C-alpha positions as CSV (number, residue, x, y, z in Angstrom):
1,M,19.4,-0.8,-15.7
2,H,23.0,-0.7,-16.9
3,G,23.7,2.4,-14.8
4,E,22.8,0.7,-11.5
5,E,24.6,-2.5,-12.5
6,K,27.8,-0.6,-13.4
7,T,27.9,1.6,-10.4
8,Q,26.5,-0.6,-7.6
9,H,27.3,-4.2,-8.8
10,V,30.7,-3.9,-10.5
11,L,29.5,-4.6,-14.0
12,G,31.6,-1.8,-15.4
13,R,34.6,-4.2,-15.4
14,A,34.3,-7.9,-16.1
15,A,35.7,-10.3,-13.4
16,R,36.8,-12.8,-16.0
17,R,37.8,-12.8,-19.7
18,G,35.8,-14.1,-22.5
19,R,32.3,-13.5,-23.9
20,W,30.8,-16.5,-22.1
21,N,32.1,-15.4,-18.7
22,V,31.0,-11.8,-19.2
23,A,27.5,-13.0,-20.2
24,I,27.3,-15.1,-17.0
25,Q,28.4,-12.2,-14.9
26,S,25.7,-10.0,-16.6
27,Y,22.9,-12.5,-16.1
28,L,23.8,-13.0,-12.4
29,T,24.0,-9.3,-11.9
30,A,20.6,-8.8,-13.5
31,A,19.2,-11.5,-11.3
32,V,20.5,-9.8,-8.2
33,V,19.1,-6.4,-9.3
34,N,15.7,-8.1,-10.0
35,L,15.7,-9.8,-6.6
36,K,16.4,-6.5,-4.9
37,R,13.5,-4.9,-6.7
38,L,11.2,-7.8,-5.9
39,A,12.2,-7.6,-2.2
40,K,11.5,-3.8,-2.2
41,A,8.1,-4.3,-3.9
42,A,7.2,-7.1,-1.4
43,G,8.1,-4.7,1.4
44,Y,5.7,-2.1,0.1
45,L,3.0,-4.8,-0.3
46,W,3.6,-6.1,3.2
47,A,3.4,-2.5,4.6
48,W,0.1,-1.9,2.8
49,I,-1.3,-5.2,4.0
50,R,-0.3,-4.4,7.6
51,H,-1.9,-0.9,7.3
52,A,-5.1,-2.4,5.9
53,V,-5.3,-5.1,8.6
54,D,-4.7,-2.5,11.3
55,W,-7.5,-0.3,9.9
56,M,-9.9,-3.2,9.8
57,V,-9.1,-4.3,13.3
58,E,-9.5,-0.8,14.6
59,R,-12.8,-0.4,12.9
60,F,-14.0,-3.8,14.2
61,V,-13.0,-3.0,17.7
62,H,-14.6,0.5,17.6
63,K,-17.8,-1.1,16.3
64,A,-17.8,-3.8,18.9
65,R,-17.2,-1.2,21.6
66,I,-20.1,0.8,20.5
67,E,-22.4,-2.2,20.4
68,L,-21.3,-3.2,23.9
69,L,-21.9,0.2,25.3
70,V,-25.4,0.3,23.6
71,Q,-26.2,-3.0,25.3
72,L,-24.9,-1.9,28.6
73,R,-26.9,1.3,28.4
74,S,-30.0,-0.6,27.6
75,T,-29.5,-2.7,30.8
76,G,-28.9,0.4,32.9
77,L,-25.4,-0.6,33.9
78,V,-23.8,2.4,32.2
79,H,-25.0,6.0,32.5
80,R,-26.1,7.9,29.4
81,H,-23.5,10.6,29.9
82,L,-20.7,8.2,29.2
83,R,-19.1,9.1,25.9
84,I,-18.2,6.6,23.2
85,A,-14.7,7.2,22.1
């Protein structure tokens, strides 16, 4: 964690003098790094949820399409050679 904080968040050199000020800068930098990681994890979670919902909707629509075609075939409105895609 120190490597990322030093290279990307200017923790290698303190902005102010004094142990208290350096500690505050360290805590704030750690909070920023944690928020970045949380946002990245939330993005992955959101992408997974979107993928799962898309899959469920696609499956539901496909099943509904098959049921509709079966009903239409039973009434004679659709020919038997029509393929279900």
